[in-house]
N, C-alpha and C positions, 0 to 999 in steps of 0.2 A: 055762154059756154062755161062749164065748171072748170076749175083748175085741173082736176083729174083728166077730164076730156082733153084739155089743152095739151097736157104733157103726154098723154097716150097717143094723140095724133102726131106729136113731135117724134115719138118713138117709132111709130108705124112708118112714117115718111123717111126716117133716117136709120132704120134698123140695121141695114148692111154696114153703114159707117160706124155705128155704135158698137156692133159686135166685132168689127175688124180691129178695133182698138182695145178689145178685151179678150178673155179666154175662159175655157173650162166651165166650171160650175157657175161663174158669173153670167155666162150666156145661157146655160141650160136652165137656169132658174127663171129666166125672163118670161117664158110661156106661162108658167104657174102664176107669176105676178100679174101678167096681163089678164088672165082669166079671173083672178081674184078682184081685179079693179072694175069688172063689168058692173055697171049700174051703181057704183059707189061714189061717194063724195068724201072730202076731208071734213073733220069735225069743225063745227061752227060754235061760236059763243053761245052758251046756254045748253049745249049738249051735255050728257052725263060725263062728268070728269073734266069738262071744259067750261066752267062757269064764267070765266073772265077772258078767255083767249080764243080767237078764231083762227084755226090753222088754215081754213079755206081762204080767208082774207090775206093771210101771210103769203100763200102760194099764188094768189090771184094775178098779180102783175106778170107780164110776159117776159120773164127773166131769160137772158141768154144762157145756153148750156154749151160748154166747150166740147161739142161732139167730135170735132176733128183734131182734138188734142193739140191746139196751137200753143206753142211755147211763148211765155211772156218774155220780153226782151231783157230781163234782169235775172242773173243767177242768184236767186234769193237764198238758196242753200249755202252759198259762200259769202253772202253779204250780211245776213242777219242771224242772230240767235237770241233767244230769251235766256238771260243768264241766271243761274241759281248759284250764288256764291257758296263755296265750301262743298258743293256737290258736283261731281263729275258725271255728266249724263251721256247716254248713247243717243245722239241727236239725229232725227229725221225731220224733213219739212214737207208739208202738204201745200203746194202752190195752187190755190183755188180748189181743185180736187185731184191733183196729180201728185203722187209721192216722189220725193227726191231725197235719196240718202246723202249723208255727208261723209267726208273721209273719216271723221271721228267714229261714226257708226260702223263703216265698212272695215276699219282696221282694228276694232276692239271687241267685236262680238265673240263671246265664248263659243267653243265648238258645239254644234248642234242647235244653237239658238238662232232663230230667224227673225229679223226685223226688215221687212221688204215690201215692195209693191204687191198688193193683193192680187192684181191681174197676173203678174209674173209668177207669184206663188201658185196660183191656180193652174198655170201652165207647167211649172217645174215640179210641183208636189200635188198633183191632182187628187190623189186618194186622201191625203191629209186635209187639204182645204175642203174637199167635198164632204168629209165626215162632219165638219163643224159649221160651214157656211150656211146660214139660214136655219140652223138647228135650234137656236134660242130665240132669234127674232123672226117669227113666222109671218108669212105673207097674208095671213087672215086679217092683219091690221092694215088699213088702207095706206097710211103714210109709209109703213115698212114696204108694202108692195110697190109703191111708187118709187121709193129709193132703190129697191131691187131691180126694177124695170130699167132705170136710167144709169145705175152705177157702172162706170167703166174701169175704175181703179179704186184703190183704198190702201189700207195699211194692214199687213199681217204680222202679228207678234206671236211667236211660238217658243215656249220654253219646255224642253224635254223633262222627263221624269227625273227628280232628284237634283236638278240644277237650280242653284240659288244665285241670282244675278246680284252682284255687289253694287252695280250702278243702275240708277233708274233709267228707263227708256223714256225719252222726251220727244213728243211729236208736236211741232209748231205748225199750226194751220194759218195761212195768210191769204186773205183776199187781196188781189192786185189786178185791177182791170180798169180801163177807161170807160167801159159801158156796163150797165147793170148785168149781173151774172148770178146764177144759182150754182153753188158748189154741191155736188152730190157726193157726200163723203161716207165712206164705210170703213170701220175698224173692227178687225177680228182678233181677239186676244185669247190664246189657248195656253193654259198652264197645266201641264200634266202632273200626275201624282207626286206629291212631296216637293214640288218646285216652289220657287219664291221669286216674285217680280214686282217692282214698283213702276207704274206708268204715269207720266205727267203729260197732260194734254193742254196746250195753250192755243187759244183762238185770238187772232188779231185781224184788224182791217188796215191795210196800208194806205188806201185812198179814201179820205173821209167824206168826200162829196158825192160818191157813187152808191147807188142802192145795191145791196147784196143780200142773198138768201142762202143760208146753210141748211141743207137737209142731211142730217147726220144720224147714222145708225151704228151703235157700238154693241158688239156681242162679246161677252166674257164667259169663258168656259173654265171653271175652277175644278181641277181634279181632286182626288182623295188626298187629304192632308196637305193640300197646296195652300199657298198664301199669296193673295193678289191685292195690291193697293192701286186704285185708279183715282188720280187727282186731276180735276179740270178747272182751268182758270180762263175766264172770258174777259178780254179787254178789246172790245170792238167799237164800232162807231154808231152814231145816232141813226144812221141809215142802214144798219145791218140788222137783219132778222135771222133768228136761229131757231130751228126745231131739232132738238137733240133727243134721241131715244136710246137709252142704255138698257140692255137686257142681259141678265146674268143667271147662271145656273151653277149651284154649288153641290159637290159630291161630299161623301162622308168625311167628317173631321176637317173640312176646309175652313179657311178664314178669308173673308172679303171685306175690304174697306173702300168705300166710294165717297169722295168729297167733291162737291161742285161749288165754285166761287164765281159769282158774277159781279165784276167791279165796274165795267162800262159796257153799254150796249144800246140797242134801239128797242127791239122787241124780242124776248127770249121765252121759249117754252122748253123745259127740261122734263122728260119722263124717265122714271127709274122703275124697272120691273125686275125684281130679284126673286127667283125660285129657289128656296132652300130645300133641295130635294134630298140631301144627305142627312144622316143622323149626326148629332154632336157638332154642328157648325156654329161659327160665330160670324155675325154680320154687323157692320157699322156703316150707316148711311148718314151723311151730313151735307148741309148746304148753307151758304152764306151769301147775302145780297147787300150791296151798298148801292143805292139808287137815288138819283135826283133828276131835275129837269122833267122830261116826259118819258123817262125810261119805264119799261114794262117788263116785269120778270115773274114768271109763273113756273113753279116746281110742283110736280105730281109724283108721288111715290107709292109703290105697291110692293110690300115685302110679304111673300107667300110661304108660310111654314107648312111643309108637306111631309115632314118626317119628325120623329121624336127628338127631344133633348137638344134643342138648338136655342141660341140666344141672339137677339137682334136689338140694336139701338138706333133710333133716328133722332137727329137734331137739326132743325132748320131755323136760321135766324135772319131777319130782314131789318135793315135800317133804311127807312124811306124818307126822303126829303123832297122839297120842291113840289112838283105835280106828279111825281112818280106813282106807279101802281104796282102792287105786289099781290101774288096769289099763291096759296099752298093748299093742295088737296092730297092728304096722306092716308094711306091705308095699311092695315095689318090684317092678314088673313091667316087663321090657324085651322087646318083641316082636322077632321075627326081622327086621322091617323098620326097626329102630331102631339101626343101628350108630353107633359113636362117641358113645354115651350116657355121661354121668357122673352117677351117682346115689349119694348118701350118706345114711345114716340112723343116728341116735344116740338112745338113751334112757338117761338117767341119773337115779338115784333115791336119795333119802336117807330112811331110816326113823329118825325122831327119837324114837321110843318103842318099847318092846318089844311093844306091842299092834298097831302099825300093820302093814299087809300090802300087798305089791305083787306083781302078776303082769305079766310082760312076755314078748312073743313077737314078735321081729323076724323078717321073712321076705324072702328074695330069690328071685324067679322070673326067670331070665335065659335068653333064647333067642337070644343073639347073642354071638359071641366078641369082637367089637371094642368092648369097653366097659370102663369103670372104675366099679366098684360096691363098696360096703362097708356093713356094718351092725354095730352093737354095742350092748350093754346092760349096765349095771352097777347094782347095788343095794347100798348100804352104810349106814353110820352117820356121824354127825358125827365129825370127826377128834379123837380124845381127846387126842392130843399137842398139837394146836393149842389145844384148849379148856384144857388144863392150863397151857400156856405163857401164855395170856392172863390166866388167873386169878393166876398168879405175878406178873404185872405190874400187879395191882390191879384188873383188870376183873371185876366181879361175874359169877358164872356165868350168870344169865339174860341179861345183856347180851352176854356172850361167845357164847352159843348163838345169839342173834338176829343178831349180826354175821356169824357163820359161815353161817347160813342165807341171809342177804342176799347174801353173797359167792357162794354156790352158785348163785343165780339170775342172776348178772350176765350170762352169755353168752346166756341165754334172753331177757333184756331187750334185749340188743344186736341181736337179730333184728328188732326193731321199727324201721323206717326213719324214721318221722315223729318228730322230736325231741320235740315237745310231748306226743305220746301216750306216748312212751317215758318221759319225765320223770314224767308223771302216774301211769303204771302203777308205776314205781319207788317213788313215794311211797305208793301204795295197798298195795304189797307190804310196805313198811316198817311201815305202820300195822297191816297184817294180822298180821305176825309179832310185833308188840308187843302185840297184843290190842286195839288201839284201832280197831275197825271196827264200824260200825252199819249197819243196813239203809237203803237209799234209801227215802225216804218216811216214815221215823220220825225226823224232825228230824236227819237225817244231816248232818254237816258237809260231806259230799261233794255235797250238793244244796242249791240255794237258790232263792229266788224269782226269776222272770224279771221284769225291769223293763219 
């Protein structure tokens, strides 16, 4: 039985329970998703765009799904938070796949701004959610259809026209279960015209010895002259698999910045599909990976320029040690209707051990002559001359290696526009490279009690 059939059968047998814990458009979209899944399978290794990662294998185990919305016995929203020094955030928590707001969030949201359960939003604001849900992440993609079929809750972030949020919205997603579980996570971000919002997404695993799977779909709708930053940081466990798909649509004059950082994980595949539909847009997409052991990290990007006079920049950097494996498949598409486009893509990688492996495939599809576009990819090792020079000046070899690795990541860190988040991530990278990293939820110094 394929993984799709496995979860379709689960849905059919439990449809009443699944829909009773959800509402509105989340339920009405299920028939369309079910029809889309007929005769389909998830991508396997070697399929187009999936050279090194099998999504089918990722979903193959019979993970439990929290159909009946059983609460875990710990109030995680009051017990944990990922701290960003010098930045006051509007904090919400996703426990497995259920949204839990904190008092900080409930008491500090500006008028008209919504950060809430997606299921509740579909019930309380049906027209608003119905306009955007599934409008960017369409169910003709098998993994999106499967997520749409099973999603019971998620996070809805809505910023009305002209509102500029001073504080970032922070969503901390935590796996916490004594048995293997799949979290079906859905995030819908809507920024109306002229608005401004920063969103920080943090993924953690609380129980290191249990297998987890995150099926995540993120939709980002950026209105005219709106500005949206989405930052993602993954610090999960070796037994956690994650398939995250981000879909974004930009209107005229909008700015979008997306940054993904994988610091600890088991197997991760991140897809980024950005449709630059408006004229005069700016898009920045970046990724950073620090991997060792048997970690597997795969990023795939597709920036589609569909209107004139827009600029996009992509930068993905990998630092691979041990027996880790990395993959990057990046694309730029410029349509015939998008003259005067500027689009640049770069992938740079360091293999810090003989056993580490990297696969990279940058691509350009350009159907207009009035453009400036480029792409490039390099894979190498730490500079032996620099390493030798530092050792001759009394720097121990492990310290010298760490310093060179940190320096390699500098320009990727500089892609993060929010200073507090950039400083925090820089510190996490430093700890990661020094081996001083523990999992969130296991007495990590990166998390603490909420007063």
